[in-house]
N, C-alpha and C positions, 0 to 999 in steps of 0.2 A: 821364626817358627811360622809354618803355613797354617792358616786358620780356615781356609775354604775359598770358594769362588761362587760367583753368580753369573749365569749365562743368559743373555737376552738376544733373541733372534726374531726378526720380522721377515715374513715371506708374503709375497702378493702376486696374483695373476689376474689378468682381465677375464671376466666371465661374461661380459656383454659383447656379443658378436658385432654389435653396431659401433662399438668403440674400437678404433684402430690403435690409439696411443693416448697416454695421459702422463703428465709430469708426476713423478713420485720420488720423494726424498724424505724418508721417515727418520725419526730420532727418538731417543729416550730422554725424558725430562726428569733429571734427578739431581739432588744437591748433596754436598758432603761437608761435614765439620768433624774432623777426626779427634777433636778434643771435647765434644759436646757431652759425652757420657762420663767424662773423668771429673771427679770431685775437685781436683786441683785446677781444672781449666773450665769448669762449668760457668756458663754465662759469657764466655769469651767468644770471639769470632775466629776467622780463618787467617787473619794477619799472621805472618810468620810460617804458614804452611809452605812446604817446598813443592814445586811443580816442575815437571819436564814434559814437553810435548814433541811429537814427531820421532821419538825413539833416539834422538841425538845423532841420527845418521845423515840428515840432510838439513839445509837451511829452512827456516820457517818464514811464512808470509802471512799477511793479514789482508782480508778483503777490503777493498776501498768502496765506500758507500757514497751515494749522492745525497742531496739535501733532504730527500724524503726517506732516507735510510735504505734505499734499494742498491744492491751491488751494481757497480758500473761495469764489471768484467775485468777491472784492473786489480793487481796485487801490489802490495808494498812490502819490502823486505823488513824483517824485524831485527836484523843484525845491528848491533850497537845501540839498541834502544832498551828501555825498561820492559818491553814486551817480548824480548828474545827468550822464549821458554825452551829453546833447543839446547841450551846449556843446562847442566845438572845443578840441582840445589838452588835454583832461583826462587826467591821467596815472595809471597804476596805482600804488598806494601800497604801500610795504613794510609799513606798520602796519595794513593793512586786508585782511580776507578777502572773497572774492567768490564767490557762488554764488546767483545770482538770475535770474529770468526777467523780461525787460524787454519792454514792449509799446508800440508806436507807433500801432497801429490800421490799419484797412484803407484809409483815404482816401489814404494815400501809397503803397499797395502794390496790385499787380494781383490779380485773382481767381485762385483755384486751378483754375478750370474749364478744360476743353479749349478752349472758344471763346476765352476770354481769352488762353490760352497761344498760340494762333495769331495773335491780334490784336496782342499785345505782343511785338515782337522782343526778343532778348536785351538789346540796348543801351537799350531803352525801359523796362526794369525800373529803378526808382529805386535810387540808391546809399543803402543803409540802414545801412551801417557802414563806418568807415574806421579802420585800424590802422596806426600808424607806429612804427618802431623806431629804435635808436641808429645804425644803419648807413646811413640814408637810404632804406631800403626802405619802401614803403607798399602796403598791401592795401586795395582798395575792393571791397565786397561789394554786388552788385546782386541783389535778390530780390523775389519776389512774396509772401513771407511777412510776417506782421504782428508778429513779435516774435523774440526770441533769448534762449537760455539762455547766460549768461556765467559761466564757472567758471575760477578760478585756484587750482590745488592748494595748500592751506594747509600741507601737510606734505611732507617729503622722501619719495621713493619707497622702499619697503622691498624691492621686487623689481625685476628687470629692470636693464638697463644702458643708459647713454647711448650714442648712436650714436658710432662711432669718430671720425668727422669733427667731432663736437661735444665730444670729450674734451680736457681740458687736456694729458694725457699719453696719446696714442693707444694705447699698448701696455698700459695698465692699465684694468681695468673701473671705471666710475664710475656712481654712481646720481644721478638727477636730484634737485635740491634743492627747497626751498620756492619757490613761485611760478615754477616752471621753464617754464611755458607758459600761454597763455590759450586757452580753448576757447570757440568761438562756434557754437552750434547753432540754426539758424534754423528756425522752425516757427510754427504757431498757438499761442496760449497753452495750457499744459498743462491737461488735464481740461475743455476747453471743452464737450465733449458732455455733461458732467455739470452744468455751470453756465450756465444761460440768460443770466445777466448778462454773460457773456463773449462771447456770440454776435455782438453788434455789433462788438466789438473784433477778433474773428477774421474777421468778414465772412461767417461761415457757422457751422453747428453742428458742423463737422468729422465729420459722418456721411457716408460714401460709400454711395450708393444705386444700385440697379440702373439701368443705362443711363448713369450718370455716369462721367466720367474724372477722377481725381485727378491734379493736377500740382503739383509743388514744384520751384522753380527757384532756384538760387544760382549766380552767376557771380562769380569772384574775378579782379580786375584787379591785376596786379603792376607797380609802377613803381619806379624808382631815381632819387633825387636825388643829384647829384654833390656831395659834401661837400668 
């Protein structure tokens, strides 16, 4: 059963004539726990949530980072590892930490250009990520971006409080625990403008120039399976 969708679109142009180009690679910072509002699963994390990335059409790769956490420009294959989210129904594991940027490349995603944005209607952007939880809820993410940062918090929160409707005891403050959510941030690969080896994977060098319009699109479709 389809429940609706959320559409997020970022557009940008240079308005300063003195600036000829600038790196630009925007994303949406959001996290998901598809069992958080369920009484039966309240207080639990996202371990066991099923995830697929890249639409299952192509191999998936991870960005290689240097000792300072900066992408080197190299990619490593996810095939045969616990990080191969190209296969369907792969589950988030309690014994694994996740904080990686995954790349599927431009051949399965639309361009960031304004022309491509007009040509590709929302529904024509490919489904590049699917997330399913224990309550039958499924999120499908359509995007023109070529990769995603996936992060699952490895530690319990030290500050802040869980939303009232997500608490086991609504009248008592509660902190979110380990693996309390999964964050999916769609964009071109990090530091693409610094690494020419990533330009083909991003489909461009992520520099916004005079006269160009940057466009990033993510649409989330929510559905419910009756259990």
